[in-house]
MARBAMI-48741 format. One line per field, with one value per residue (C-alpha): x, y, z. Coordinates in pm, 1 decimal. Layout:
! residues N
X: (X ...)
Y: (Y ...)
Z: (Z ...)
END
This chain:
! residues 697
X: (-3582.1 -3767.6 -4123.4 -4249.5 -4405.9 -4163.1 -3995.4 -3910.7 -3669.5 -3855.3 -3609.1 -3820.8 -3740.0 -3555.1 -3717.5 -3542.5 -3627.4 -3411.7 -3489.2 -3282.0 -3236.7 -3310.8 -3026.0 -3029.9 -2711.0 -2664.9 -2640.4 -2399.4 -2335.1 -2220.6 -2326.7 -2697.1 -2683.0 -2888.7 -2972.6 -2992.2 -3252.6 -3148.8 -2925.5 -2660.6 -2359.7 -2018.8 -1807.6 -1687.4 -1464.2 -1740.6 -1873.9 -1505.6 -1467.2 -1908.0 -2005.5 -1999.8 -1921.9 -2193.2 -2411.5 -2518.5 -2575.2 -2913.3 -2901.6 -2580.3 -2595.2 -2269.8 -2138.7 -2019.9 -2338.0 -2158.1 -2374.5 -2342.8 -2674.2 -2588.0 -2906.9 -2804.2 -2540.8 -2692.2 -2933.1 -2662.4 -2467.6 -2793.4 -2820.1 -2444.3 -2469.7 -2765.9 -2663.5 -2314.3 -2239.0 -2319.1 -2309.8 -2468.2 -2544.4 -2590.6 -2838.8 -2872.7 -3203.5 -3223.2 -3041.0 -3053.0 -3355.5 -3554.3 -3620.3 -3916.6 -4112.2 -3932.2 -3595.9 -3704.7 -3883.6 -3581.2 -3353.0 -3592.3 -3584.3 -3183.6 -3176.3 -3468.0 -3263.6 -2990.8 -3040.6 -2796.2 -2965.3 -3223.3 -3320.9 -3427.7 -3461.5 -3686.8 -3661.7 -3849.3 -4226.1 -4483.1 -4798.6 -4877.8 -4897.8 -4737.4 -4866.5 -4496.7 -4315.1 -4600.4 -4530.5 -4099.5 -4193.5 -4369.3 -4131.5 -3920.2 -4116.6 -4181.4 -3768.1 -3812.0 -3663.2 -3746.9 -3875.1 -3880.0 -4067.1 -4060.8 -4394.3 -4379.6 -4370.5 -4666.5 -4880.8 -5120.7 -5342.4 -5211.9 -4856.6 -4767.1 -4666.9 -4504.1 -4538.0 -4911.3 -4838.4 -4683.0 -4973.3 -4985.9 -4646.1 -4735.2 -4581.3 -4224.1 -4328.7 -4266.3 -4360.8 -4159.3 -4288.1 -4066.0 -4069.7 -3910.9 -3670.3 -3960.7 -4001.8 -4380.5 -4480.5 -4329.1 -4516.3 -4430.9 -4493.5 -4740.2 -4932.6 -5012.0 -5407.8 -5511.8 -5181.2 -5142.3 -5035.0 -4767.5 -4667.3 -4342.4 -4201.6 -3827.4 -3582.8 -3646.8 -3341.5 -2980.9 -2719.2 -2444.8 -2183.5 -1862.3 -1543.9 -1351.4 -1681.3 -1827.2 -2143.7 -2417.4 -2641.3 -2859.3 -3010.6 -3257.1 -3134.9 -3483.4 -3760.9 -3904.1 -3624.5 -3413.8 -3640.2 -3633.9 -3273.2 -3293.9 -3563.1 -3382.3 -3023.8 -3233.4 -3336.9 -2982.8 -2859.2 -3131.7 -3000.6 -2614.0 -2698.8 -2966.1 -2897.5 -3094.9 -3437.4 -3717.7 -3744.0 -4140.6 -3975.1 -3753.7 -4086.3 -4234.9 -3953.1 -3920.0 -4296.1 -4357.6 -4041.7 -4177.2 -4242.1 -4574.5 -4679.5 -5029.8 -5314.8 -5280.0 -5170.5 -5223.6 -5315.3 -5387.4 -5107.0 -4842.4 -4882.7 -4676.7 -4501.7 -4147.1 -3860.2 -3700.7 -3323.9 -3237.1 -3547.0 -3541.3 -3168.6 -3251.0 -3405.9 -3770.0 -3990.1 -3791.3 -3438.4 -3348.2 -3014.5 -2971.6 -2903.2 -2812.1 -2619.9 -2917.8 -3162.6 -3503.8 -3723.5 -3640.9 -3390.0 -3402.0 -3563.7 -3335.0 -3550.8 -3471.4 -3616.4 -3402.7 -3113.5 -3123.4 -2878.9 -2795.0 -2568.9 -2313.8 -2285.8 -2321.3 -1913.8 -1827.0 -2040.2 -1860.4 -1546.0 -1570.8 -1463.6 -1670.2 -1977.4 -1877.6 -2005.9 -2279.9 -2473.6 -2869.6 -3117.2 -3461.3 -3803.0 -3718.1 -3351.9 -3160.6 -2810.2 -2699.0 -2418.0 -2422.6 -2233.5 -2386.2 -2237.8 -2381.3 -2749.0 -2732.3 -2851.0 -2752.4 -3036.9 -3047.6 -2902.7 -3022.7 -3397.2 -3352.3 -3373.5 -3691.8 -3838.0 -3699.6 -3907.7 -4202.8 -4204.9 -4278.5 -4559.2 -4787.0 -5062.3 -5168.2 -4844.5 -4967.2 -5312.4 -5314.3 -5631.5 -5588.9 -5778.6 -5854.4 -5519.0 -5307.5 -5329.6 -5277.9 -5391.8 -5176.5 -5276.1 -5112.7 -5273.2 -5127.9 -5207.0 -5338.9 -5116.8 -4810.0 -4451.7 -4251.3 -3895.3 -3659.8 -3361.2 -3443.1 -3359.4 -3577.8 -3608.1 -3830.6 -4025.6 -4120.3 -4123.0 -4406.1 -4599.3 -4546.4 -4678.7 -5000.3 -5097.2 -5159.4 -5343.6 -5100.8 -5163.8 -4949.1 -5087.3 -4938.4 -5113.4 -4893.0 -4997.2 -4801.9 -4956.4 -4681.9 -4434.3 -4125.8 -4336.3 -4451.2 -4511.0 -4620.2 -4744.4 -4651.1 -4799.6 -4673.3 -4388.7 -3985.0 -3899.6 -3541.0 -3677.9 -3611.7 -3274.5 -2913.3 -2738.6 -2999.6 -3268.8 -3612.8 -3677.3 -3911.5 -4202.9 -4175.7 -3831.1 -3489.5 -3181.1 -2988.4 -2986.2 -2753.2 -2951.5 -2943.8 -2596.7 -2695.4 -3019.3 -3029.9 -2878.2 -3004.1 -3346.9 -3457.4 -3437.8 -3790.0 -3863.0 -4200.2 -4303.6 -4505.3 -4337.6 -4409.8 -4148.4 -4137.2 -3946.1 -3916.1 -3709.5 -3481.6 -3384.9 -3326.9 -3036.1 -3123.9 -3342.8 -3478.3 -3574.8 -3736.9 -3851.2 -4023.3 -4054.4 -4216.0 -4163.2 -4361.5 -4315.2 -4385.1 -4316.8 -3960.0 -3890.2 -4049.4 -3903.1 -3948.9 -3766.5 -3809.3 -3632.6 -3548.9 -3388.4 -3303.6 -3095.8 -3024.6 -2883.4 -2721.7 -2641.9 -2285.8 -2366.0 -2581.8 -2415.5 -2305.9 -2521.6 -2404.3 -2636.5 -2561.6 -2766.8 -2810.2 -2967.6 -3130.5 -3237.3 -3392.6 -3432.9 -3628.7 -3527.0 -3269.8 -2906.2 -2865.2 -3186.8 -3148.2 -3412.6 -3615.6 -3570.2 -3361.2 -3006.5 -2863.5 -3120.3 -3069.4 -3322.1 -3281.0 -3041.9 -2979.4 -2777.0 -2682.8 -2562.2 -2442.2 -2345.8 -2314.8 -2378.6 -2318.5 -2427.5 -2247.7 -2422.8 -2208.6 -2467.2 -2857.8 -2845.9 -2541.2 -2425.6 -2186.8 -2315.2 -2130.0 -2214.9 -2044.5 -2268.7 -2116.4 -2301.1 -2263.2 -2443.1 -2561.9 -2671.5 -2888.5 -2844.9 -3132.7 -3178.2 -3190.7 -2914.5 -2575.6 -2443.4 -2418.3 -2200.4 -2187.8 -1911.4 -1993.7 -2030.9 -1914.7 -2073.8 -2031.1 -2143.1 -2023.2 -2043.4 -2004.9 -2158.0 -2295.4 -2659.4 -2747.5 -3064.1 -3181.7 -2834.7 -2931.0 -3321.6 -3570.4 -3667.5 -3392.0 -3207.2 -2841.6 -2643.3 -2293.2 -2179.0 -1938.3 -2009.7 -1893.2 -2228.2 -2288.7 -2031.1 -1922.0 -1584.4 -1574.6 -1706.9 -1646.5 -1910.9 -1896.7 -2012.2 -2130.3 -2118.3 -2280.5 -2078.1 -2166.0 -2397.2 -2291.6 -2526.7 -2711.1 -2808.1 -2550.9 -2476.3 -2099.3 -2029.8 -1759.2 -1740.9 -1504.4 -1471.3 -1488.1 -1424.2 -1760.0 -1500.0 -1538.7 -1243.4 -1333.2 -1463.7 -1722.5 -1718.5 -2034.8 -1961.0 -2271.0 -2434.7 -2800.3 -3022.2 -3384.5 -3583.1 -3896.7 -4029.5 -4348.6 -4616.3 -4680.8 -4320.0 -4071.1 -3715.1 -3498.3 -3139.1 -2932.2 -2538.6 -2390.2 -2054.6 -1968.1 -1675.2 -1616.9 -1987.2 -2117.3 -1769.6 -1620.4 -1253.2 -1138.0 -1490.1 -1564.6 -1685.9 -2101.2 -2221.3 -2593.1 -2791.6 -3125.7 -3338.5 -3672.6 -3933.9 -4321.5 -4574.0 -4892.8 -5231.2)
Y: (-10006.4 -10057.9 -9940.7 -9586.2 -9262.7 -9120.8 -8752.4 -8558.7 -8237.2 -7940.3 -7841.9 -7821.1 -8065.4 -8277.4 -8558.7 -8782.3 -9028.5 -9076.8 -9378.3 -9364.9 -9456.5 -9265.0 -9128.7 -8922.9 -8711.8 -8460.0 -8089.5 -7788.7 -7441.8 -7179.4 -6937.4 -6978.5 -7307.2 -7346.8 -7710.4 -7810.0 -8152.2 -8219.3 -8488.9 -8364.4 -8101.7 -8147.6 -7873.6 -7687.5 -7402.9 -7152.6 -7360.6 -7403.2 -7281.1 -7293.1 -7648.2 -7763.2 -8085.0 -8293.1 -8378.0 -8729.3 -8917.0 -9092.2 -9247.6 -9462.3 -9456.9 -9292.7 -8945.4 -8800.1 -8647.2 -8589.0 -8427.7 -8686.4 -8580.8 -8187.2 -8032.6 -8007.2 -7824.0 -7580.3 -7510.6 -7426.8 -7254.1 -6985.7 -6986.5 -6871.5 -6606.7 -6482.7 -6460.5 -6338.7 -6552.5 -6906.9 -7233.2 -7467.0 -7809.9 -8072.3 -8359.4 -8634.1 -8784.4 -8778.2 -8955.9 -9032.2 -9295.5 -9064.0 -9107.7 -9212.2 -9057.0 -9199.6 -9071.0 -8701.9 -8722.9 -8837.1 -8598.3 -8273.4 -8421.8 -8448.6 -8061.4 -8010.4 -8149.4 -7898.4 -7578.1 -7397.1 -7501.5 -7167.7 -7237.4 -7533.9 -7572.1 -7822.0 -7804.9 -8115.7 -8229.6 -8510.6 -8502.7 -8714.5 -8602.1 -8813.8 -8771.4 -8815.8 -8552.8 -8308.6 -8392.6 -8337.8 -8035.0 -7923.7 -8027.2 -7802.1 -7490.1 -7574.2 -7584.5 -7226.4 -7318.0 -7079.4 -7335.5 -7286.4 -7501.2 -7509.9 -7478.2 -7732.9 -7686.3 -7834.8 -7489.1 -7584.7 -7342.1 -7410.6 -7566.9 -7911.7 -8097.9 -8056.4 -7678.3 -7666.3 -7783.3 -7408.1 -7298.7 -7456.6 -7363.4 -7086.3 -6819.4 -7017.4 -7122.9 -6994.2 -7148.6 -7045.1 -6986.6 -6856.0 -6629.7 -6576.3 -6356.4 -6074.2 -6104.1 -6246.0 -6570.6 -6835.1 -7062.5 -7396.8 -7261.1 -7353.8 -7044.0 -6952.3 -7015.0 -7058.3 -7045.6 -6664.7 -6570.3 -6774.2 -6786.4 -6542.5 -6556.8 -6544.2 -6602.0 -6968.2 -6933.7 -7067.5 -6864.8 -7150.0 -7260.9 -7026.0 -7099.3 -7415.7 -7575.5 -7891.9 -7858.2 -8096.2 -8076.1 -8289.2 -8055.5 -7822.2 -7457.6 -7345.3 -7430.6 -7340.7 -7581.4 -7274.6 -6998.7 -7153.5 -7063.0 -6745.7 -6716.5 -6966.6 -6755.9 -6363.6 -6545.0 -6680.4 -6317.3 -6151.2 -6410.6 -6362.4 -6003.2 -6040.8 -6376.2 -6340.9 -6305.0 -6558.5 -6767.6 -6608.0 -6269.8 -6347.0 -6446.9 -6128.9 -5934.1 -6114.5 -6085.4 -5745.3 -5598.0 -5824.9 -5632.1 -5638.3 -5767.9 -5876.6 -5777.7 -5506.0 -5685.3 -6036.7 -6212.0 -6587.9 -6570.5 -6415.1 -6444.3 -6219.7 -6061.3 -6109.4 -6177.7 -5761.9 -5891.7 -5513.2 -5405.4 -5707.5 -5591.0 -5242.1 -5087.8 -5197.4 -4915.8 -4653.6 -4645.9 -4596.2 -4593.9 -4838.6 -4596.8 -4893.6 -5191.6 -5445.1 -5386.6 -5505.3 -5313.7 -4978.1 -4725.8 -4338.4 -4284.1 -4193.3 -3986.1 -3637.1 -3434.0 -3598.9 -3587.7 -3232.6 -2979.8 -2676.1 -2507.0 -2394.7 -2736.6 -2938.0 -2903.9 -3180.6 -3424.4 -3392.6 -3437.3 -3736.4 -4045.5 -4291.9 -4099.9 -4205.5 -4563.2 -4539.0 -4876.8 -4802.6 -5068.1 -5102.8 -5250.8 -5591.1 -5475.2 -5542.7 -5361.3 -5147.8 -4875.4 -4527.4 -4202.2 -3978.2 -3670.4 -3721.0 -3773.0 -3470.8 -3175.7 -2856.5 -2593.3 -2246.3 -2031.5 -1745.8 -1627.5 -1332.0 -1560.5 -1663.1 -1314.9 -1269.1 -1485.1 -1419.5 -1042.6 -1123.6 -1346.4 -1117.1 -924.0 -725.5 -634.4 -456.0 -298.8 -90.1 -13.6 282.7 156.7 465.1 689.5 445.9 130.4 -0.1 -355.7 -455.2 -776.9 -922.1 -1172.3 -1425.8 -1338.0 -1593.9 -1530.0 -1771.8 -1671.3 -1748.8 -1878.3 -1919.5 -2160.3 -2133.0 -2400.6 -2701.5 -2571.8 -2283.9 -2515.7 -2734.6 -2454.8 -2295.3 -2585.6 -2661.5 -2306.5 -2369.0 -2632.0 -2380.5 -2025.2 -1780.9 -1497.8 -1272.6 -1003.2 -707.4 -504.4 -198.5 75.2 379.9 455.6 733.8 954.2 718.7 380.8 181.0 -214.7 -460.7 -811.4 -994.6 -1304.0 -1520.6 -1315.0 -1316.1 -1221.7 -1093.6 -808.2 -454.8 -522.3 -503.0 -289.2 -286.8 -161.6 -185.3 -239.3 -222.9 -434.9 -550.4 -652.9 -753.5 -577.8 -819.8 -1228.0 -1273.6 -1058.6 -1259.1 -1168.7 -793.2 -813.3 -1124.0 -1445.6 -1665.7 -1524.1 -1856.2 -2027.9 -2003.5 -1726.8 -1653.7 -1687.2 -1514.1 -1239.2 -922.7 -594.2 -343.1 3.7 258.6 588.0 635.7 1033.2 1167.0 933.7 632.0 369.9 -4.3 -260.7 -583.1 -868.1 -1183.8 -1507.9 -1845.6 -2039.7 -2344.3 -2428.8 -2812.0 -2707.2 -2630.2 -2994.5 -2972.1 -2642.7 -2510.3 -2218.3 -1957.9 -1685.5 -1342.7 -1025.2 -707.1 -430.0 -92.2 162.6 476.5 797.9 856.8 1174.5 1273.3 1049.8 732.4 504.0 194.2 -104.0 -332.6 -691.7 -942.4 -1242.7 -1584.8 -1874.1 -2208.4 -2483.8 -2804.8 -3080.1 -2942.7 -2706.7 -2428.3 -2519.2 -2851.7 -3055.4 -3137.5 -3516.0 -3749.4 -3932.3 -3589.2 -3436.4 -3317.5 -3287.0 -2906.0 -2640.6 -2288.9 -2062.4 -1691.6 -1460.2 -1074.4 -887.6 -506.9 -333.3 4.9 222.9 528.7 745.7 897.9 1118.1 1150.6 827.6 623.0 432.1 153.1 -85.5 -339.5 -627.6 -908.9 -1169.5 -1423.9 -1757.8 -1932.0 -2312.2 -2535.5 -2855.0 -3156.8 -3491.5 -3694.3 -4027.8 -4175.2 -3999.0 -4036.7 -3727.3 -3724.2 -3565.6 -3240.7 -2940.0 -2575.9 -2480.2 -2127.9 -1974.2 -1632.2 -1437.7 -1103.4 -904.4 -501.5 -370.2 -49.3 40.9 313.7 505.6 724.2 634.6 607.7 691.8 774.0 511.8 276.7 63.2 -77.4 -243.1 -416.1 -653.5 -902.8 -1110.4 -1420.5 -1646.8 -1803.9 -2034.4 -2293.8 -2191.3 -2394.2 -2722.0 -3134.5 -3393.1 -3768.5 -3894.0 -4280.7 -4421.5 -4765.6 -4951.6 -5304.6 -5600.0 -5947.9 -6283.7 -6216.5 -5876.5 -5700.5 -5326.0 -5298.4 -4921.2 -4684.1 -4354.4 -4033.1 -3745.9 -3493.1 -3123.1 -2935.9 -2618.9 -2586.9 -2681.1 -2431.4 -2049.6 -1946.1 -1600.8 -1384.7 -1121.6 -974.6 -706.7 -641.2 -345.6 -300.7 -21.1 17.2 97.2 309.7 268.7 -128.1 -273.6 -342.1 -504.3 -659.8 -801.0 -1002.8 -1143.4 -1374.8 -1519.1 -1767.5 -1902.0 -2209.5 -2235.3 -2443.6 -2389.6 -2681.7 -2617.9 -2614.1 -2682.5 -2481.9 -2156.5 -2085.0 -1846.1 -1687.7 -1428.1 -1403.3 -1171.8 -1079.0 -882.1 -833.7 -649.9 -549.0 -599.8)
Z: (-4011.0 -3677.9 -3666.2 -3584.0 -3647.5 -3947.3 -3890.1 -4169.8 -4213.2 -4315.3 -4608.7 -4949.3 -5177.8 -4899.2 -4679.9 -4482.1 -4184.8 -3906.5 -3581.3 -3221.8 -2895.9 -2552.1 -2333.4 -2004.3 -2000.7 -1687.4 -1706.3 -1767.3 -1705.6 -1912.5 -2216.2 -2318.9 -2544.2 -2857.5 -2925.4 -3278.4 -3278.9 -3653.7 -3814.2 -3616.5 -3705.9 -3855.3 -3765.1 -4052.6 -4081.7 -3986.2 -3713.9 -3562.8 -3189.2 -3204.6 -3140.7 -2784.5 -2650.9 -2459.2 -2763.9 -2869.7 -3166.7 -3135.4 -3464.1 -3394.0 -3014.8 -2988.7 -2837.3 -3207.8 -3334.0 -3687.1 -3996.7 -4240.7 -4434.8 -4423.2 -4288.6 -3935.5 -4036.1 -4230.5 -3966.5 -3706.6 -3969.9 -4035.1 -3617.3 -3596.5 -3884.0 -3721.8 -3354.5 -3434.1 -3175.8 -3049.7 -2860.7 -3048.6 -2864.0 -3164.6 -3071.5 -3391.4 -3405.6 -3791.9 -4077.9 -4450.9 -4395.8 -4142.5 -3765.7 -3512.2 -3317.6 -2997.6 -3085.4 -3131.0 -2795.6 -2626.2 -2860.6 -2703.3 -2346.7 -2309.4 -2394.3 -2176.0 -1912.9 -1936.0 -1778.1 -2008.2 -2287.7 -2372.8 -2691.2 -2929.6 -3263.6 -3448.3 -3796.8 -3833.5 -3874.3 -3950.4 -4108.8 -3758.8 -3411.2 -3151.7 -2771.0 -2631.6 -2883.9 -2743.4 -2396.0 -2463.1 -2604.8 -2271.8 -2093.1 -2270.0 -2229.6 -1874.9 -1865.1 -1981.8 -2323.4 -2637.9 -2841.6 -3222.7 -3457.7 -3835.3 -3961.1 -4274.4 -4651.3 -4811.7 -4866.6 -4615.3 -4422.6 -4067.0 -3941.1 -3933.7 -3579.5 -3373.2 -3442.6 -3411.8 -3063.4 -2960.7 -2887.2 -2581.2 -2473.9 -2249.6 -2456.0 -2486.3 -2871.6 -3202.8 -3514.0 -3787.4 -4137.1 -4463.9 -4682.7 -5008.0 -5217.2 -5240.0 -4857.7 -4893.1 -4772.7 -4958.3 -5188.4 -5005.8 -4644.8 -4426.6 -4306.2 -3921.8 -3940.7 -3603.0 -3440.1 -3547.8 -3208.6 -3221.6 -3548.1 -3731.5 -4058.0 -4172.6 -4479.4 -4583.8 -4825.9 -4744.7 -4896.6 -4929.3 -4716.2 -4674.6 -4903.8 -4853.5 -4632.3 -4782.1 -4960.1 -4987.3 -5291.4 -5216.1 -4916.8 -5025.3 -5045.7 -4883.0 -4704.6 -4301.9 -4203.1 -4238.0 -4150.5 -3808.7 -3698.0 -3821.7 -3544.2 -3264.4 -3374.1 -3296.0 -2991.0 -2847.5 -2960.0 -2707.2 -2472.5 -2506.9 -2445.0 -2172.7 -2026.1 -1736.0 -1941.7 -1910.9 -2253.7 -2282.7 -2252.7 -2572.7 -2775.0 -2622.4 -2776.2 -3096.1 -3165.8 -3064.0 -3268.3 -3604.3 -3890.0 -4003.6 -4322.7 -4516.4 -4351.5 -4063.0 -3708.2 -3632.4 -3943.6 -4027.5 -4330.2 -4167.1 -3772.6 -3594.0 -3863.4 -4006.8 -3792.6 -3755.5 -3579.3 -3554.8 -3377.0 -3168.2 -3047.7 -3013.8 -2692.2 -2633.2 -2437.9 -2229.3 -2086.4 -1764.3 -1582.2 -1273.1 -968.8 -742.1 -752.2 -792.9 -1079.0 -979.6 -1205.6 -1090.3 -1246.4 -1362.3 -1715.4 -1949.4 -2183.2 -2392.7 -2104.5 -1852.2 -2011.4 -2047.8 -1824.3 -1721.9 -1932.9 -1661.3 -1565.4 -1937.3 -1974.9 -1719.4 -1871.1 -2224.6 -2092.3 -1865.0 -2042.7 -1837.7 -1943.5 -2286.7 -2194.1 -1959.3 -1877.0 -1912.7 -1938.2 -2124.6 -2020.1 -1999.3 -1833.1 -2170.1 -2088.3 -2337.9 -2415.3 -2471.1 -2471.5 -2184.5 -2366.8 -2728.5 -2561.0 -2282.7 -2420.3 -2271.0 -2189.7 -2424.5 -2201.6 -2361.3 -2279.5 -2447.9 -2747.9 -2665.5 -2587.1 -2930.5 -3093.4 -2859.0 -2915.8 -3255.5 -3223.4 -3038.7 -3288.0 -3028.0 -2778.2 -2465.6 -2381.3 -2058.8 -1863.2 -1618.1 -1308.2 -1087.0 -1000.1 -887.0 -1056.9 -1397.8 -1558.4 -1848.6 -2076.3 -2334.6 -2594.3 -2825.4 -3238.6 -3432.4 -3673.6 -3770.7 -3729.4 -4016.5 -3917.3 -4215.7 -4126.5 -3741.9 -3478.4 -3432.9 -3081.2 -3171.3 -3344.4 -3060.0 -2805.9 -3056.4 -3073.0 -2675.4 -2644.3 -2838.1 -2589.7 -2329.3 -2295.5 -2397.8 -2207.9 -2017.6 -1746.3 -1505.6 -1250.9 -1137.2 -904.8 -741.1 -420.8 -393.8 -519.4 -453.2 -420.7 -738.6 -778.9 -992.1 -1027.7 -1324.1 -1446.2 -1755.0 -1782.7 -1790.8 -1409.0 -1487.0 -1683.7 -1550.3 -1344.6 -1370.9 -1641.7 -1893.9 -1680.5 -1804.8 -2140.3 -2463.1 -2428.3 -2802.9 -2852.8 -2671.0 -2702.9 -2654.5 -2710.8 -2423.4 -2216.1 -1897.8 -1810.1 -1849.5 -1596.0 -1325.0 -1408.5 -1082.0 -1109.4 -1236.4 -1596.7 -1766.8 -1992.0 -1759.5 -1429.1 -1212.0 -997.8 -813.6 -803.5 -584.1 -641.5 -386.9 -435.0 -112.9 -245.9 -582.5 -662.3 -460.9 -569.6 -386.2 -631.8 -442.8 -694.2 -627.5 -890.0 -912.0 -1194.4 -1223.9 -1566.1 -1702.8 -2055.0 -1954.9 -1809.2 -1461.6 -1372.3 -1035.8 -854.9 -637.8 -607.2 -431.6 -595.5 -410.0 -601.4 -482.6 -739.7 -667.4 -904.5 -892.8 -1114.8 -1428.1 -1675.0 -1393.8 -1200.4 -1000.4 -883.6 -613.1 -651.3 -357.6 -453.9 -352.4 -569.9 -466.4 -729.8 -687.8 -831.6 -1072.9 -1070.4 -1285.5 -1522.5 -1620.5 -1640.4 -1272.7 -1167.1 -1408.1 -1394.4 -1333.7 -1052.3 -728.5 -488.7 -459.0 -472.8 -315.0 -489.9 -314.6 -538.3 -540.6 -852.6 -943.4 -1235.3 -1408.0 -1660.9 -1816.6 -2016.8 -2280.2 -2478.5 -2428.4 -2696.8 -2607.4 -2293.5 -2191.1 -1936.9 -1734.7 -1469.0 -1287.1 -1067.9 -883.2 -713.0 -435.5 -468.8 -191.1 -340.5 -128.4 -340.3 -522.1 -381.4 -763.4 -963.0 -1088.5 -903.1 -536.5 -285.3 -428.3 -259.8 -241.3 -629.6 -720.1 -1099.4 -1218.6 -1528.0 -1656.2 -1981.8 -2097.6 -2373.6 -2605.0 -2635.3 -2855.3 -2973.0 -3289.3 -3453.5 -3820.6 -3825.1 -3576.7 -3270.0 -3387.0 -3143.0 -3169.9 -2894.5 -2912.0 -2652.5 -2504.3 -2206.5 -2056.3 -1958.3 -1633.1 -1548.7 -1300.2 -1176.5 -884.0 -696.4 -742.7 -705.1 -727.3 -1082.2 -1058.0 -1406.4 -1432.7 -1623.5 -1657.2 -1579.2 -1461.8 -1521.3 -1167.9 -1225.7 -1043.1 -1192.7 -1165.9 -1119.9 -1128.2 -877.8 -983.7 -785.0 -1084.6 -1092.4 -1213.8 -1304.3 -1693.2 -1916.6 -2170.5 -2107.7 -2358.9 -2467.2 -2643.6 -2895.1 -3038.2 -3223.9 -3244.1 -3448.7 -3442.9 -3649.4 -3787.8 -4149.3 -4131.1 -3905.1 -3991.0 -4043.9 -3765.2 -3863.4 -3622.6 -3702.5 -3425.7 -3463.7 -3205.7 -3237.7 -2938.6 -2855.2 -2726.1 -2673.8 -2382.8 -2221.4 -2433.1 -2466.8 -2843.1 -2956.4 -3333.7 -3249.6 -3344.8 -3550.3 -3526.7 -3755.2 -3722.5 -3919.7 -3819.1 -4022.6 -3815.3 -4041.2 -3929.4 -4122.8)
END
């Protein structure tokens, strides 16, 4: 045996020493490799195809690093099982009699010289330090490799050498402590001590070889030797998926996703915590969809609000096959595949539902204050009472929480300068009220859940905004309405729009009225109420709309209503979007209904309607979906010219009934049946039933 410092394997109850020579081997190119600096690696059935050529045996001085001891084979097996796929470079520096610092030094330097080696596993240690090994480990870190070193098995309050040198590796080093079957620090494992910032733990138990693979009972079945390759394998798994990452980024991911154990935060026993492979492979930070051919830290965030689209545009995303495997990147630009259809949400295109819920949240309703002979100030304030919703959607729960963040006050100033002229300024109210076949509705509750179809479908997509309305009577049977609306509502995903509506109505007879609507809607950053910006964002849209409405009074208390509106939209592309080169977009909405009052009791209201909500009927767009990323960072995308026209045809059937019991209780029921909801062909029908009770105290 030659003289020199001895290096031992860090498997519990195992102590072998080895010796070696120095040999330089050229670098190689290929997939990320894990270098196992150990007793060599035998190609077992499980490791077949995972052990690469180019290794070296420093013990015997040849190119056959076959494991004659078993320890290195266990280390490689654990690393492979953790990574799922591994290219393992075996470097034999240990044998049954141990080894010298010179051999370990040269073995590490051999791995450091190979750019393809991205992770280094050192399941070995010594009670004595060696400057040559320290410099070799530093060279590995300076080469960009993740260096994982076992902490040692002497139950010390600090790691052994060379693990204790990890603090000097500039963020590229990890010390591996071991946990037992309970998940606590193993009794034999050295602790983090002052190296806590670069220390983490992992399971230190080896479960055994696969059936038909050789086993060596002389090798300990637990130790920090076997915790280290779990961390090495996790590092390799990260690099297999994202080879562009630097070694210090891999270490950062492993530490930031570790499960905290022991004292809160980084502590002197567990350091950063326990390896959490699932969290390490999951996205870190926000996801972004690359919108250019090269990743440079850019991209459009993929968050819930940015994946909310207008209901009219929702269907084309659901039917596009490439959207089912779109590439997105986390904050480290690691690629993930998502189904954009599944993570995209359609805006609830029935603001009447919001109005329904809001109307019952106000204890004070409206207060009218006369201001002279011509002006009236109306104020609505929020009630302090809670609204109890049974079996309702999370949407309303979230909406209620959002609304609590701002003063919930609505105001209206109206004036009547002359017999024929009236105007009204509204603050924080639904700008669509008062238009279309439904006309001016009660201020306390809505008539239909789908009332957008029967009012002004193209006057904005938020339930509240600021607006001005003017009515002018041209004669006893002809009336002109002009409305201007502005919506700037951060609670509705940054919705910003402005709209103009001109409506002329003519009373054909005492029972029949027809109205013509001309409208203009300008949306900033969205299409038909989608979120502002995001991967489906646009720069702006301008929609011109024309509609016809009718109302026929069968009796004093019963009327038939009808509405048809057609829109033509011009879209200006956004730079950071997956949608480009829009053609002209056509859309429509229509419906018929029956409204009645005093049906079964005084002042009750009944409604029955069939409607087709806003639906895109024509238009095309280039849809670019990122599909993959190569090792140099180039994004490979596919672009298709797709139709925006919906394959399905949503048809809504609904009934409503509102009535008052006594002076303090108001009851309302709403039933809505949606066939092919959101215009998704062959989708299951939705049935919604709401019962609302308001009690004044």
